[in-house]
C-alpha positions in Angstrom: -0.2 0.1 -0.1 1.7 3.1 -1.2 0.4 6.5 -2.4 1.7 7.8 -5.6 0.4 11.6 -5.1 0.1 14.0 -2.0 -3.0 13.7 0.0 -4.4 16.6 2.0 -5.4 20.1 2.0 -3.4 21.0 -0.9 -3.1 17.8 -2.1 -3.8 15.8 -5.6 -6.1 13.7 -3.5 -6.6 10.8 -6.0 -9.3 8.6 -4.7 -6.9 5.5 -4.3 -4.2 7.6 -2.5 -6.9 8.9 0.0 -8.2 5.5 0.4 -4.6 4.3 1.4 -4.2 7.1 3.9 -7.7 6.4 5.5 -6.7 2.6 5.7 -3.4 3.3 7.2 -4.7 6.1 9.8 -7.2 3.3 10.8 -4.4 0.8 11.4 -2.7 3.2 13.5 -5.4 4.0 16.1 -3.6 1.9 18.6 -0.7 4.3 18.8 -2.9 7.2 20.1 -3.3 8.0 23.7 -6.7 8.7 25.0 -8.9 10.0 23.6 -8.3 7.7 20.7 -9.9 9.4 17.3 -12.7 7.5 15.8 -12.0 5.2 12.7 -12.3 7.1 9.5 -14.8 5.9 6.8 -12.9 4.3 4.0 -14.4 6.0 1.2 -11.6 7.6 -0.6 -12.9 11.0 -0.1 -10.9 13.7 1.1 -12.9 15.8 3.6 -12.8 17.3 6.9 -12.5 14.1 9.0 -9.7 12.6 6.8 -7.7 16.2 7.1 -8.3 16.1 10.8 -7.1 12.7 11.1 -3.7 13.5 9.2 -3.4 16.6 11.7 -3.9 14.3 14.8 -1.4 11.6 13.7 1.1 14.6 12.8 0.8 16.3 15.9 -0.3 13.5 18.7 1.5 10.5 17.3 4.4 12.1 15.8 4.8 15.0 18.3 5.0 17.8 15.4 4.3 21.2 16.9 1.9 21.8 14.1 0.4 20.0 11.2 0.2 21.1 7.5 -2.7 18.4 6.9 -0.5 17.1 4.0 0.9 13.5 3.3 3.2 13.0 0.5 5.0 9.7 -0.6 8.2 8.9 1.1 8.0 11.7 3.9 8.4 11.1 7.8 4.6 11.0 8.3 4.4 8.0 5.6 7.3 6.3 7.1 6.0 6.6 10.8 2.6 5.3 9.7 3.9 2.4 8.0 4.8 0.8 11.5 1.4 -0.4 11.8 1.5 -2.7 8.7 0.7 -6.4 9.4 3.5 -8.8 9.6 4.6 -10.4 6.4 4.3 -7.1 4.4 7.3 -5.2 3.6 7.6 -1.8 5.2 8.5 -0.4 1.9 5.2 -1.8 0.4 3.0 -0.3 3.4 3.5 3.3 3.3 1.5 6.4 2.5 
């Protein structure tokens, strides 16, 4: 699971890429301390819930001081999120 283009507030937001980001966010819910965000609908649509999820991951899980609400291929958020990939998948194949 990899994204080809950026996802987020100023991203390309291709349906498949948004879907991958939504799926990986849901796989990373155990990394959040309370209160844990709600699971995202995996519909491939960028909207306020997906944007808030990107922001929550970047600030609460990664500890960034602020979020640009953007995920791009092969960036620190993508590498961090890939840690939730199921065993048996190559980390490289399971990133934003």
